[in-house]
Structures are given as structure tokens and as C-alpha cells.
N, C-alpha and C positions, 0 to 999 in steps of 0.2 A: 222799279225802285229797289235799291240794294236792301237786303234784310239785315246786313251788318254794316257798321261804319268803322273805318280804321283811321286812327290818328297816329301816323307813323312817327318814328324817331327812336332814340336810344331807349326811351320808355314808351312803348307802343300801347295805346288804349284801343281795345276792341269792344265795341258796343253792339249788343243785340238790339236791333232797331226796328221792332214791330210793336211799338207801345200800344197801338190800337187793339191788339190781341194779347196784351201782357207778355210780349216777346216769346209767344209760343212757337214751338218748332213746326216747320213744314219742310217740304223737299228743298225749297230754295235756300232757306236759312242753313240747313244741314250741308248743302253743297258748297255754299260760300264759306262757312266756317271750316269745313274740311280743306278747301283749296287754300285758305289763308294759313291754317296750321301747317300744312305740308310745305308752305313756301318760306317758313321762318328759318333763317340761316343760323348756323352755329359758329359764326365768325366774330362774335362780340359786338357787331353793329347794333344789336338789340340786347339790352342788359336786363330788361324786365318787361312783362306784359301785364296790363291791368284789364281784367275782363269784367264787364258791367252790363247792365240793362237800362234801356231808355224808359222814361216814364215812371210809373208807380211801383213796378216790381222788377226783379231780376229776370225770372223766367217761370212761367206757369205751366210748363210741360208741353203737351202735344196740342197742336192747333185743331179746333173742332172740325174744320172743313177737311183737313188731312185725315182725321179719324173717320169721317163719314165716307171718304173714298176707300179706306181700308175695309169697311164693311163688305164691299163687293169684290175684294181681291181674292183671287185663287190662292192656293197654298204657295205656288211658285212666285206669284206676285208679292205675297207677304215675305217670302225668303229674300227676294231681291230688295224690297223696301228695307227690311231689317238689316241687311248687309250694308246699306248706305248709312244707316244710323250707327251701326257698329264701327264703320270706317271713320265716321266723324269723331267718336269718342277716342278711338285708337290714335288718330292723328293728333288730337288735342293732348293726349297723354305723352306723345312723343315730342312735343314742342321742347326744344333744347335749352330754353331759358326759364327762369322762374315765372310762373303764372300766379298773379294775385287776384283772387275773386273779390270783387267789390259788391257784396250781396245785400240787397235791400228789398223790403216788401214781402216777397215770397220766392221760394226756390222749390218747386214741386215736380215730382216725377223726374223726367229727363233733366229739368233744371237743377234738381238736387244732385243728379248724377254729374252734371258739369261742376258743381261745387266740390264734389268728391275728387275730381281730377285736379283741381287747383292745388298748387303747392302751399299757398297761404290763403285763408279765407277771413276777411274782415266783414262782419255782418252788423246791421243795425239791430238795436235791441227789440224791435217789433217784427223782425222777419219771421215768417212761417215757413218751415221746412216740412217735407213729407215725401216718402217713397210710396205714392198713392196708387200705383198701378193695379193692385189686387182689388181695389174698390171699384175699378172699371172692368173687372173680370180678366185682366191681362197680367203680364209679369214684368218686373223690372229687369228684363233679361240682359239687354246690352250694357246697362250700367252696373250690373251686379259684380263684375270683377273689380271695378274701381271702388265701389261702395264697400265691399267686404274688406278690401285692402286698407281702406281709410278708417272704417269704424269698428272692424272686427266682426266675427260671425255671431256673437251673442247679441249685440245691438242690431245687427242686420236682420237677424231672425225676428226680433221683437218688432222692429219698425217696418220691415218689408212685408211680413206676414199679415200685420194689422192694417197697414196703409194709413196709420194715424198721423195726423199733423202734430208737429212739435215746435217749440220755440227755440230761440237762439241760445238760451242757457243750456237746454238739453243738448243742442247741437255741439256746444263747446265741451260739454261733459264727455261726449263720445268721440271727440277729435275731428268732427266735421268742420267746426269753426274754431279759429285760433284767437280771435279778438272780437269783443262785442262793444260797439260804440253807438252813440246817437248819430243821427243823420248828419248833423253839422260838424261832427268830429271825423267823418269818414275820410275826407281828403288828407287830413293830417296823419291819420293812422296808416293809410296806404303809403304816404310819402316816407314814413319811418322804415317800412319794409323795403321800399325801393332803395333808399339810401344804404341800407345794410347790404342788399344784393350788389350794389355798385362797388362795394369794397372787395368783392370776391373776383377771382379770375373767371372770365366767361367760359374758358375751356374746361376748367375744373368743375364749374356748375353743370355744364352739359354732361361731362363724364360721370359726375355724381348722380344726376338724375337717372342716367342709364344704368349705373351700378345698383342703385336702390331698387329699380324695377326688376333687375336680373336676380338679385339675391333674395327678394321677398319670398317667404314661404319655403325656403330650401335649407337644408342642413349645412352647417359650416363646412363639413367635409366635402360637400358637393360643390361648393363655390370657392374653395381655397385657391385653386389655380387661377380662377378668374380674378379674385381680389388681388392676388400677388401680381398678375399681369397688369391690372389696372393701375396700381400704385407705381409700379416700375415705369410704365408708359408715361404717367403724368410727371414723375420726378425728373425724367430726362426731357420733357417737353419745354418749349420756351417759357411758358407761364410757370411751370414748376421750378425751373432754374431761376427765373426772375423773382419769384415769391420767396424762395429760400435765401437768395442773395440779399433781397431787401430786408428780410428779417434779421439776418446777421449784421447788416450794415445799419440797422435801426432807422430805416426810412420807409416811405410809402411806396409800394410796388407800382411800376408802370406796366400794366398787363400787355403782353405782346399780341394776344388773340384779339384784343379790342382794336388793334390797329391794322389787322389783316384785311387786305382788299378783296380777297377771294373767300367764299364760304367754304367751310369745312364739310366733308361729306357726312350725311346723317346716317348713323348706325341704327339699325332696327333690331 
């Protein structure tokens, strides 16, 4: 049985589908999520992704059976296992379209790491978050680059060093969550973000996601050439030309990249 389910289309829904174990990670779920993320095209055929969990919670972290196997791993086996997990988060971070986290119930450990990778997070008011790894004697290692980038080093130190669980309000204060709603308001809230993303050029979104990753944490002088090249490339692209022409002609743009039959290459 698949550990994730995919509802394809211009708005693709990806569901972590292990509700019997609160959608906890194991080797199969990581492999399936990695393969899906690496397959997402940048051709405009997918305009947004909604990431959610089946059942009562979004994701409760690591599966107990998976953790029990780790107990007997050699160091090299641990390295190999950790590389697979790191590859999953990296692939999710490279998805070239907006990823909306539809988070409910709980997002703990690696589940909170997935939330940190999402471009937008809508959470229910009763969701529990936590970077809980240290309470198990381990580290939030693979998720740390994305967590620090999302919530900053001060909040990361407080929450990752203590492993404390915190609510949606605190998560919003630190930037992990963008909107808090009740469960029956989730679909409407997600739809609002989807509608907004549909207004933007798919190629511009993909380029912007890549640009934000590349400039994060660097000095303006270090990235000046990169930013100049990025805007010049986009201005002369079909979407850039169409967007500027539509603005001048006071009409809604017809994005070229959304019509392209062939996927654009993924830049990493």
C-alpha cells in the first residue's frame, strides 16, 4: 500500500497516508515523497501543491518500528539512512511550484520540518508543533537548515534545544505558520492561497523560489550578479514579455509557461 496518495491536476494534493501511525515517517514514505518531489515539472502544468496528512494529525515524526531498527544500525548504516531522509527534504525544498501546508492535529519532529519547507502553512488552531528530537536523545539534523531559514536562529535555539511542544499561535509568531483557522475553515483558507498563486506566472514562481534559496544568508554584494542575471532572464522570457505587455494593455496575462507541453529543466 502506498504511503502517500496523489490527487493530480493543476492543483495537486499530496496526502501523507499512514493514519494508523499518525503519518509517521518510515523508509517507504520517504522514498515515495522523494520520488514525487523530484518528478514535479516546472512547465506550469502544476500551479500549486497542497500537502496534508490523512486522519487525525499531519505528521507525528518518525515511525516507532523505523526507530527500533535504527537502534541496531552501524554508523555507516546510520549515515546511509540519514542521507535518504536529507534527500527527501532537499527534494521537497526544490519543488518548483508553491507548496501549501494544510497542517492539523500535530506536526512533530520531521513533520515540523516538512512544515518549515512549505511556502505557506495554514494550521488549525489546535495543532501542536515541536522540534522534539532532543527529548529522544537525537538531533533535528536533516531539518535544521530549513528550520533555521524559516524561523531564525533565536527561535530555533529555544525550540530545538528544549524540544518543547508549542501551539499554532506561537508557530505563527515565529513565522512557521502563516494563517490559523478552525478545521472547518481549512479548505477555504487553502483555496484563497491557491487562487493567488494562480494569478502569477509559473516560470516566475519557479525562478523566485530558486532565487530566494540562493540569496538567503548572503551579502548583497555576493549576489548582485546573480540577481541582475535573474531579472534580465525573466524580463526577456515569454512570461516576462507577456506580463509586462498585459500590464501596459490593462488586461489579465495569459501565461506562456502554463501552456508549454514540455517540462523546463530543474535547476538545483
